[in-house]
C-alpha positions in Angstrom: 3.7 -46.5 9.7 6.5 -45.4 8.0 5.2 -45.8 4.4 2.0 -43.6 5.6 5.1 -40.6 7.0 7.1 -41.3 3.3 3.8 -40.3 1.4 2.5 -37.5 3.5 5.8 -35.9 2.8 5.9 -36.9 -0.8 2.5 -35.1 -0.5 3.9 -31.9 1.1 6.5 -31.7 -0.8 4.1 -31.9 -4.1 1.8 -29.4 -2.2 5.5 -26.9 -1.1 6.2 -26.8 -4.1 3.1 -25.9 -5.9 3.4 -22.8 -2.7 6.9 -21.4 -4.1 5.6 -21.3 -7.5 2.6 -19.2 -6.5 -0.4 -21.4 -6.4 -2.5 -20.3 -3.8 -3.9 -22.5 -1.3 -7.0 -23.6 -2.2 -6.2 -24.1 -6.3 -3.7 -26.6 -5.1 -6.6 -27.9 -2.4 -8.8 -28.5 -5.2 -5.5 -29.5 -7.6 -5.0 -32.9 -4.8 -9.2 -33.0 -3.2 -7.6 -31.4 0.0 -9.4 -29.0 2.5 -8.0 -26.1 2.9 -6.8 -27.0 7.1 -5.3 -30.2 5.1 -3.4 -27.9 2.5 -2.2 -26.0 5.9 -1.4 -29.2 7.9 1.3 -30.5 4.6 2.7 -27.2 3.9 3.7 -26.8 7.6 5.5 -30.5 7.4 7.1 -29.5 3.9 8.1 -26.4 5.8 9.0 -28.5 9.2 11.0 -31.3 7.4 13.5 -28.3 5.7 15.0 -28.4 8.3 16.7 -25.3 9.9 19.9 -25.3 7.8 17.4 -25.3 4.8 16.1 -21.9 6.3 19.1 -20.8 6.5 19.9 -21.8 2.7 16.9 -20.0 1.1 18.5 -17.2 3.5 21.5 -16.9 1.9 20.5 -17.4 -1.8 17.5 -14.9 -0.9 19.9 -12.0 0.1 22.8 -13.1 -3.1 19.4 -12.8 -5.3 19.2 -9.5 -4.2 22.5 -9.0 -4.4 22.3 -9.0 -8.4 19.2 -6.8 -8.5 20.8 -4.0 -6.9 23.8 -4.6 -8.5 21.9 -4.7 -12.1 19.7 -2.0 -11.4 23.3 1.0 -10.3 23.9 -0.8 -14.2 20.9 0.5 -15.4 20.7 3.6 -13.4 24.5 4.8 -15.7 22.3 3.9 -18.1 19.5 6.2 -17.6 18.2 8.2 -20.2 15.5 10.2 -18.7 15.1 11.8 -15.1 11.7 9.9 -15.4 13.8 6.2 -15.4 16.8 7.4 -13.2 14.0 8.0 -10.5 12.3 4.9 -11.6 15.0 2.8 -10.5 16.0 4.9 -8.1 12.8 4.0 -6.2 13.8 -0.1 -7.2 17.6 0.1 -5.8 15.8 1.6 -2.4 13.2 -1.5 -2.6 15.2 -3.8 -2.6 17.5 -2.5 0.0 14.5 -2.4 1.9 13.3 -6.3 1.7 17.7 -6.5 2.6 18.0 -5.4 4.9 14.2 -6.8 6.1 15.5 -9.9 5.3 18.5 -9.8 7.8 16.1 -8.2 10.6 17.8 -4.3 10.6 14.6 -3.0 10.0 13.9 -0.1 12.0 10.7 0.7 12.8 9.7 4.9 11.5 8.9 6.0 14.6 12.6 5.3 16.2 14.5 6.8 13.0 12.4 10.7 13.2 13.4 10.2 17.0 17.0 9.3 15.8 16.9 12.4 13.6 15.3 14.0 16.0 18.3 13.9 18.5 21.2 14.6 16.0 19.0 17.9 15.4 19.0 18.9 19.0 22.7 17.8 19.1 24.0 20.5 16.5 21.7 23.5 17.8 23.1 22.4 21.2 27.1 22.6 19.0 26.0 25.5 17.1 24.8 27.0 20.2 27.5 26.9 22.1 25.5 25.4 24.9 26.1 22.5 26.7 27.8 21.3 30.0 
């Protein structure tokens, strides 16, 4: 039975590596002669084999990569020559920062943000008009 588990683990790792490279599940199934259900089970097994520590490491690696891309984008922004280039780089930076926030679980729903902005406006209005208790 251990040999079977070892074989399943190796197969799961192969499937997972292909999936990480962007190969879709159907293509993986065709390559290894597996049904879509079997491919999904192998992916699930590979993720379980990674364990919690590996997932935390992957999160840290992804965060570091995003930070590198943000820094490179800021360098590119300094050397941008046209408004179009600057706007494109600014959009890239904003997108990268949103991805980082999502990765870290800091993404705030748009509705909450809008409600907070309205509350701040109301506070400013109250301060200006002297409308206080």
